[in-house]
C-alpha positions in Angstrom: 154.4 118.0 119.5 157.6 119.6 118.3 159.6 117.1 120.4 158.1 114.3 118.4 159.6 115.7 115.3 162.9 116.7 116.9 163.5 113.2 118.2 162.2 111.4 115.2 159.6 109.6 117.3 156.8 110.8 115.0 158.3 108.5 112.4 158.3 105.7 114.9 154.6 106.2 115.5 153.9 106.2 111.7 155.9 103.0 111.3 153.9 101.3 114.0 150.7 102.4 112.3 152.1 101.0 108.9 152.9 97.7 110.6 149.4 97.5 112.0 148.0 98.4 108.5 150.1 95.7 106.9 149.0 93.1 109.5 145.4 94.0 109.0 145.6 93.8 105.2 147.4 90.5 105.4 144.8 89.1 107.8 142.0 90.3 105.6 143.5 88.7 102.5 144.1 85.4 104.3 140.6 85.4 105.8 138.6 86.4 102.7 140.9 85.9 99.7 140.1 89.4 98.7 142.2 92.5 98.9 145.9 92.7 98.0 148.3 89.8 97.8 150.9 89.7 100.5 153.9 90.4 98.2 152.2 93.6 97.0 151.4 94.7 100.5 155.0 94.0 101.5 156.7 95.9 98.7 154.4 98.9 99.0 154.9 99.2 102.8 158.7 98.6 102.5 159.1 101.4 100.0 157.2 103.8 102.3 158.9 102.5 105.4 162.4 103.1 103.9 161.4 106.7 103.0 160.2 107.2 106.6 163.5 105.9 107.9 165.3 108.4 105.7 163.2 111.1 107.1 163.9 109.9 110.6 167.6 109.9 109.9 167.4 113.5 108.6 165.3 114.7 111.5 167.7 113.3 114.1 170.8 114.7 112.4 172.3 111.4 111.3 175.2 111.5 108.9 174.2 111.9 105.2 175.3 108.3 104.2 172.5 107.0 106.5 169.9 109.2 104.8 171.3 108.2 101.4 171.2 104.5 102.4 167.5 104.6 103.4 166.7 106.6 100.2 168.4 104.0 98.1 166.6 101.1 99.9 163.4 103.0 99.2 164.2 103.2 95.5 165.0 99.4 95.4 161.7 98.6 97.2 159.8 101.0 94.9 161.2 99.4 91.8 160.3 96.0 93.1 156.8 97.3 93.8 156.5 98.7 90.3 157.8 95.4 88.8 155.2 93.5 90.8 152.4 95.7 89.7 153.3 95.7 86.0 153.5 91.9 85.7 
């Protein structure tokens, strides 16, 4: 288990689970018309995904600009998510 964290592969597994979650939510919304709209699903998952990529960069010893880049991307996605929700 510690190797999953040391290599950052734990983040890869979580990202795959998030992609599956997004696909399932998208499918459910298209099939039933209920649930969350696609743009809300996308901005929410993007914000979380970018934070996970920052974590992966930090876990694997990437240079700090990569961590900062992913954190900034997470902030932008989060602000887009908030804007979408507050409309």
